[in-house]
C-alpha positions as CSV (number, residue, x, y, z in Angstrom):
1,X,116.6,70.3,131.9
2,X,117.2,74.0,132.8
3,X,120.1,74.8,135.0
4,X,118.3,76.6,137.8
5,X,117.5,75.7,141.4
6,X,113.9,75.3,142.3
7,X,112.3,78.0,144.5
8,X,112.3,77.2,148.2
9,X,109.0,76.2,149.7
10,X,107.4,77.7,152.8
11,X,108.5,74.7,154.7
12,X,112.1,75.4,153.9
13,X,111.7,79.0,155.0
14,X,110.0,78.2,158.3
15,X,111.9,78.3,161.6
16,X,113.1,74.8,162.6
17,X,111.5,73.3,165.7
18,X,113.5,72.6,168.8
19,X,113.8,68.9,168.0
20,X,114.5,68.9,164.2
21,X,114.5,65.9,162.0
22,X,117.7,65.0,160.4
23,X,118.5,67.5,157.7
24,X,118.1,66.5,154.1
25,X,120.4,67.5,151.2
26,X,121.2,71.2,151.1
27,X,119.3,73.0,148.4
28,X,121.2,74.0,145.4
29,X,122.5,77.5,145.6
30,X,121.2,80.2,143.2
31,X,123.3,82.6,141.1
32,X,122.7,86.1,142.5
33,X,120.2,87.9,140.4
34,X,122.6,90.8,139.8
35,X,125.0,88.5,138.1
36,X,122.2,87.2,135.9
37,X,121.2,90.7,135.0
38,X,124.8,91.6,134.0
39,X,125.0,88.4,131.9
40,X,121.7,89.2,130.1
41,X,121.2,92.9,129.9
42,X,124.2,94.4,128.0
43,X,122.6,93.0,124.8
44,X,119.8,95.5,125.3
45,X,122.3,98.4,125.3
46,X,123.9,96.8,122.2
47,X,120.6,96.6,120.5
48,X,119.6,100.2,121.2
49,X,122.9,101.9,120.8
50,X,122.2,102.8,117.1
51,X,119.1,104.8,118.0
52,X,120.7,108.3,118.0
53,X,123.6,107.6,115.6
54,X,121.7,106.3,112.5
55,X,122.7,109.4,110.5
56,X,126.4,108.8,111.4
57,X,126.3,105.2,110.3
58,X,124.4,106.2,107.1
59,X,127.1,108.7,106.3
60,X,129.8,106.1,106.8
61,X,128.3,103.8,104.3
62,X,126.9,106.4,102.0
63,X,123.3,105.4,102.6
64,X,120.0,106.9,103.8
65,X,119.2,106.5,107.5
66,X,116.3,104.3,106.7
67,X,118.7,101.9,105.0
68,X,121.0,101.5,107.9
69,X,118.0,100.5,110.1
70,X,118.7,97.1,108.6
71,X,121.5,96.8,111.2
72,X,118.8,97.1,113.8
73,X,116.5,94.8,112.0
74,X,119.2,92.2,111.5
75,X,120.1,92.3,115.2
76,X,116.4,91.8,116.1
77,X,116.0,89.0,113.5
78,X,119.0,87.2,114.8
79,X,117.9,87.5,118.4
80,X,114.5,86.2,117.4
81,X,115.6,83.1,115.5
82,X,118.7,82.6,117.7
83,X,116.8,82.4,121.0
84,X,114.9,79.1,120.4
85,X,118.1,77.7,118.8
86,X,120.2,78.6,121.8
87,X,117.5,77.3,124.1
88,X,117.7,74.0,122.3
89,X,121.4,74.0,122.8
90,X,120.9,74.8,126.5
91,X,118.5,71.9,126.9
92,X,120.6,69.4,125.0
93,X,124.2,70.4,126.0
94,X,123.8,72.3,129.2
95,X,124.7,75.7,130.5
96,X,128.5,75.8,130.2
97,X,128.5,74.7,126.5
98,X,125.9,77.4,125.8
99,X,127.9,80.1,127.5
100,X,131.1,79.1,125.6
101,X,129.3,79.1,122.2
102,X,127.6,82.5,123.0
103,X,131.0,84.0,124.0
104,X,132.6,83.0,120.7
105,X,129.7,84.4,118.7
106,X,129.6,87.8,120.6
107,X,133.4,88.3,120.1
108,X,133.3,87.2,116.5
109,X,130.4,89.5,115.7
110,X,132.1,92.5,117.4
111,X,135.3,91.9,115.4
112,X,133.4,91.7,112.1
113,X,131.5,94.9,112.7
114,X,134.7,96.7,113.7
115,X,136.3,95.8,110.4
116,X,133.4,95.8,108.0
117,X,133.8,98.3,105.1
118,X,130.2,98.0,104.0
119,X,126.7,97.5,105.3
120,X,126.6,94.0,103.7
121,X,129.5,92.8,105.8
122,X,128.4,94.6,109.0
123,X,125.0,92.8,108.9
124,X,126.4,89.3,109.6
125,X,128.5,90.7,112.4
126,X,125.5,92.2,114.1
127,X,123.6,88.9,113.6
128,X,126.4,87.0,115.3
129,X,126.4,89.4,118.2
130,X,122.7,88.9,118.5
131,X,122.7,85.1,118.4
132,X,125.5,85.1,121.1
133,X,123.5,87.6,123.1
134,X,120.4,85.3,122.8
135,X,122.4,82.5,124.3
136,X,123.4,84.7,127.3
137,X,119.9,85.9,127.8
138,X,118.4,82.4,127.6
139,X,121.0,81.1,130.1
140,X,120.3,83.9,132.5
141,X,116.5,83.5,132.3
142,X,116.7,79.8,132.8
143,X,118.5,80.5,136.2
144,X,116.0,83.0,137.4
145,X,113.1,80.9,138.8
146,X,110.8,83.6,140.2
147,X,109.0,86.8,139.1
148,X,111.1,88.9,141.5
149,X,114.4,87.5,140.1
150,X,113.1,87.7,136.6
151,X,112.1,91.2,137.3
152,X,115.7,92.1,138.1
153,X,116.7,90.8,134.7
154,X,113.9,92.5,132.7
155,X,114.3,95.8,134.6
156,X,118.0,95.6,133.7
157,X,116.9,95.2,130.1
158,X,115.0,98.4,130.5
159,X,117.8,100.3,132.2
160,X,120.5,99.2,129.7
161,X,118.1,99.7,126.9
162,X,117.5,103.2,128.2
163,X,121.2,103.9,128.5
164,X,121.9,102.4,125.1
165,X,121.0,105.3,122.9
166,X,122.9,107.9,124.9
167,X,125.8,105.6,125.5
168,X,125.9,104.8,121.8
169,X,125.9,108.6,121.0
170,X,128.7,109.3,123.5
171,X,130.9,106.5,122.3
172,X,130.3,107.5,118.7
173,X,131.4,111.1,119.6
174,X,134.4,110.0,121.6
175,X,135.6,107.1,119.4
176,X,133.5,105.7,116.6
177,X,130.0,104.5,115.9
178,X,131.6,101.0,115.5
179,X,132.6,101.1,119.2
180,X,129.0,101.9,120.0
181,X,128.0,98.6,118.5
182,X,130.4,96.6,120.7
183,X,128.9,97.4,124.1
184,X,127.3,93.9,124.4
185,X,130.9,92.7,125.3
186,X,130.2,93.9,128.9
187,X,128.1,90.8,129.4
188,X,131.2,88.6,129.4
189,X,132.3,90.1,132.7
190,X,129.6,88.0,134.4
191,X,130.7,84.7,132.9
192,X,133.2,83.7,135.7
193,X,130.7,84.3,138.5
194,X,127.8,82.6,136.7
195,X,129.8,79.6,135.7
196,X,131.2,79.2,139.2
197,X,127.9,79.6,141.0
198,X,125.5,77.8,138.7
199,X,124.4,74.3,139.8
200,X,126.0,71.6,137.7
201,X,123.3,69.4,136.1
202,X,123.5,66.6,133.6
203,X,121.7,67.3,130.2
204,X,119.0,64.7,129.4
205,X,119.9,61.8,127.0
206,X,120.5,63.1,123.5
207,X,117.6,62.8,121.1
208,X,117.7,63.4,117.4
209,X,117.7,67.1,116.6
210,X,114.5,68.2,114.8
211,X,116.3,70.1,112.0
212,X,113.2,70.4,109.9
213,X,111.2,71.9,112.7
214,X,114.0,74.3,113.5
215,X,114.3,75.3,109.9
216,X,110.6,75.9,109.4
217,X,110.5,78.0,112.6
218,X,113.5,80.1,111.4
219,X,111.7,80.5,108.0
220,X,108.5,81.7,109.7
221,X,110.3,84.1,112.0
222,X,112.3,85.5,109.0
223,X,109.1,86.1,107.0
224,X,107.5,87.8,110.0
225,X,110.5,90.1,110.5
226,X,110.4,91.1,106.8
227,X,106.6,91.8,107.0
228,X,107.0,95.6,107.6
229,X,109.5,96.0,104.8
230,X,107.8,93.8,102.1
231,X,104.3,93.2,103.3
232,X,102.8,91.1,100.4
233,X,105.7,88.7,99.7
234,X,106.5,88.3,103.4
235,X,102.9,87.6,104.3
236,X,102.8,84.9,101.6
237,X,106.0,83.4,102.9
238,X,104.8,83.5,106.5
239,X,101.6,81.7,105.6
240,X,103.5,79.0,103.7
241,X,106.0,78.6,106.5
242,X,103.4,78.6,109.1
243,X,101.3,75.9,107.3
244,X,104.4,73.7,106.8
245,X,105.4,74.1,110.4
246,X,101.8,73.2,111.6
247,X,101.9,70.1,109.5
248,X,105.3,69.2,110.8
249,X,104.2,69.6,114.4
250,X,101.4,67.2,113.8
251,X,103.7,64.5,112.5
252,X,106.4,65.2,115.1
253,X,104.6,66.5,118.2
254,X,107.7,66.2,120.4
255,X,110.0,68.0,118.0
256,X,111.6,71.5,118.1
257,X,108.2,73.1,118.6
258,X,106.3,70.8,121.0
259,X,102.6,70.4,120.1
260,X,101.6,70.2,123.7
261,X,103.0,73.7,124.3
262,X,101.0,75.2,121.4
263,X,97.9,73.7,122.9
264,X,98.6,75.3,126.3
265,X,96.5,78.5,126.7
266,X,98.8,79.9,129.4
267,X,101.7,79.9,127.1
268,X,99.8,81.5,124.2
269,X,98.2,84.1,126.5
270,X,101.7,85.0,127.7
271,X,103.7,85.0,124.5
272,X,101.3,86.9,122.2
273,X,100.8,89.9,124.6
274,X,104.6,90.0,125.1
275,X,105.1,90.4,121.3
276,X,102.5,93.2,121.2
277,X,104.0,95.1,124.1
278,X,107.5,94.7,122.7
279,X,106.4,96.0,119.3
280,X,104.9,99.1,120.9
281,X,108.0,99.7,123.0
282,X,110.6,99.3,120.2
283,X,108.5,101.4,117.9
284,X,108.4,104.3,120.4
285,X,112.1,103.8,121.3
286,X,113.1,104.7,117.8
287,X,110.2,107.0,116.9
288,X,110.1,109.3,120.0
289,X,113.5,110.9,119.3
290,X,112.5,111.6,115.7
291,X,109.1,113.0,116.9
292,X,110.8,115.2,119.5
293,X,113.2,116.5,116.8
294,X,110.3,117.2,114.4
295,X,107.8,118.6,116.9
296,X,110.0,120.6,119.3
297,X,113.1,122.7,119.2
298,X,115.1,120.4,121.5
299,X,118.7,119.7,120.6
300,X,120.0,116.1,120.0
301,X,121.7,116.1,123.5
302,X,118.4,117.2,125.2
303,X,116.5,114.6,123.3
304,X,118.9,111.9,124.3
305,X,118.9,113.0,128.0
306,X,115.2,113.3,128.1
307,X,114.6,109.9,126.7
308,X,117.2,108.4,129.0
309,X,115.4,109.9,132.1
310,X,112.1,108.6,130.8
311,X,113.3,105.1,130.1
312,X,115.2,104.8,133.4
313,X,112.0,106.0,135.3
314,X,109.9,103.4,133.5
315,X,112.5,100.7,134.1
316,X,112.8,101.3,137.8
317,X,109.0,101.4,138.1
318,X,108.9,98.0,136.4
319,X,111.3,96.6,139.0
320,X,109.0,97.9,141.7
321,X,106.0,96.4,140.0
322,X,107.6,93.0,139.7
323,X,108.5,93.1,143.4
324,X,104.8,93.6,144.4
325,X,103.1,91.7,141.6
326,X,102.5,88.6,143.8
327,X,100.5,90.8,146.2
328,X,98.6,92.6,143.5
329,X,97.6,89.4,141.7
330,X,98.0,88.4,138.1
331,X,94.7,89.9,136.8
332,X,95.3,93.4,138.3
333,X,98.9,93.5,137.1
334,X,98.1,92.5,133.5
335,X,95.1,94.9,133.4
336,X,97.4,97.7,134.4
337,X,100.1,96.8,131.9
338,X,97.8,96.3,129.0
339,X,96.0,99.6,129.6
340,X,99.2,101.5,129.8
341,X,100.5,99.6,126.8
342,X,97.6,100.7,124.7
343,X,97.7,104.3,125.9
344,X,101.5,104.8,125.2
345,X,101.4,104.7,121.3
346,X,98.2,106.7,121.1
347,X,99.7,109.4,123.3
348,X,102.8,109.5,121.1
349,X,100.8,109.7,117.9
350,X,98.7,112.7,118.9
351,X,100.9,114.7,121.3
352,X,103.1,117.6,120.3
353,X,104.1,118.4,123.9
354,X,107.6,117.0,124.8
355,X,106.8,115.8,128.3
356,X,103.8,113.7,127.1
357,X,106.0,112.1,124.4
358,X,108.6,111.2,127.1
359,X,105.8,109.9,129.3
360,X,104.7,107.7,126.5
361,X,108.2,106.3,126.2
362,X,108.3,105.7,130.0
363,X,105.0,103.9,129.9
364,X,106.2,101.7,127.0
365,X,109.3,100.5,128.8
366,X,107.3,100.0,132.0
367,X,104.7,97.8,130.3
368,X,107.3,95.9,128.3
369,X,109.8,95.1,131.1
370,X,107.3,94.4,133.8
371,X,105.1,92.5,131.4
372,X,108.1,90.4,130.3
373,X,109.0,89.5,133.9
374,X,105.5,88.4,134.7
375,X,104.5,86.8,131.4
376,X,107.8,84.9,131.2
377,X,107.2,83.3,134.6
378,X,103.6,82.5,133.8
379,X,104.6,80.8,130.5
380,X,107.3,78.7,132.1
381,X,105.1,77.7,135.0
382,X,102.7,76.2,132.5
383,X,105.3,73.7,131.2
384,X,107.0,70.6,132.6
385,X,110.5,71.2,134.0
386,X,112.1,69.4,131.1
387,X,110.5,71.8,128.6
388,X,111.3,75.1,130.3
389,X,114.3,76.0,128.2
390,X,112.1,75.4,125.1
391,X,109.4,77.6,126.6
392,X,111.9,80.4,127.4
393,X,113.2,80.2,123.8
394,X,109.8,80.3,122.2
395,X,108.6,83.0,124.5
396,X,111.6,85.2,123.8
397,X,111.1,84.5,120.1
398,X,107.8,86.3,120.4
399,X,109.3,89.1,122.4
400,X,112.2,89.5,119.9
401,X,109.7,89.6,117.0
402,X,108.5,92.8,118.6
403,X,112.1,94.0,118.6
404,X,112.2,93.4,114.9
405,X,108.8,94.9,114.1
406,X,109.2,98.1,116.1
407,X,112.3,99.7,114.4
408,X,110.9,98.8,111.0
409,X,107.6,100.5,111.9
410,X,109.4,103.5,113.3
411,X,111.5,103.8,110.1
412,X,108.3,103.7,108.0
413,X,106.7,106.4,110.1
414,X,109.6,108.8,110.7
415,X,112.6,108.1,108.5
416,X,111.2,107.5,105.0
């Protein structure tokens, strides 16, 4: 069962009459949304910090910039496969165990990246950071409970993701590119407050872990992440893993991937668009600086500053949209987001004017962060309370697949 307090009803919010009935149990307190944002969002800065320093990392390892994008792909892959695994840990062992395991992974990953003499050794360090970050993100989202509070988290993703490239560049200039890849450690500052304020709940009785279902899902996600790099073999592996997973779900419908969830239209109609929007955003995040460098005479500092301003603007607009989404209605919000999400990559592909390229980046982060806030809540509302950590894990898997596809697509288009 997820560790979050249920939203208060209108009856709870109403002014009490003069003669009130005896008060019932006090509602469980919620962790302030800003602490949840601090717990979840530094991973976005850590994921995006390599954007402007790919050449520096390539020089350090004696490789081409396209080769070191594997550090980005490995991070996205580990976030993708780690999210449902950490969601399962959250459901089975509770919040505090998940936070402890996540902390160990983040710190171990940072240490390994700091000491790695080669790309081959840095990759598992980035993967450990990402799995630990996935546990922190899943924990924070499980405590959100509403579109407004989820919007604070996802807008924070946008803000920290926007700051990430410039922050990574500044840290690389001042210290080392290795320090740039350690910024996710900032999330650990939120642990005392979240642990102290989160409601204490008892995990459900332990059931046998569906290791086969988890392994097949990891295999499917891995094949999908490799699709932009090795299309034919990855497509074959994805089809095989998908078929095996589908057969397994039929034989164990209550396993790691619940059959009932896959038959829920609300979940599918939330998760698949989230993947598409994330793919567009992460592609533009890495491609726009390269396009600006190729199509304009802007310096690296100007490109970093321009992208920062654009991404921050899109992130704050997404927070505003999440705040008014209930008044606008689901259909209007999604229509707006999908329209902007389609226009952003088209604009970037054809424009040679810097402001339009930056506007495309702003639209991409707006659609992704606001879409994630709304779609995540729609997905979790469609599931029983006991399955909500699983829903968050699988929903974020779809989002993180976009985080794996995007940098690979950008590398194919601009760094080859």
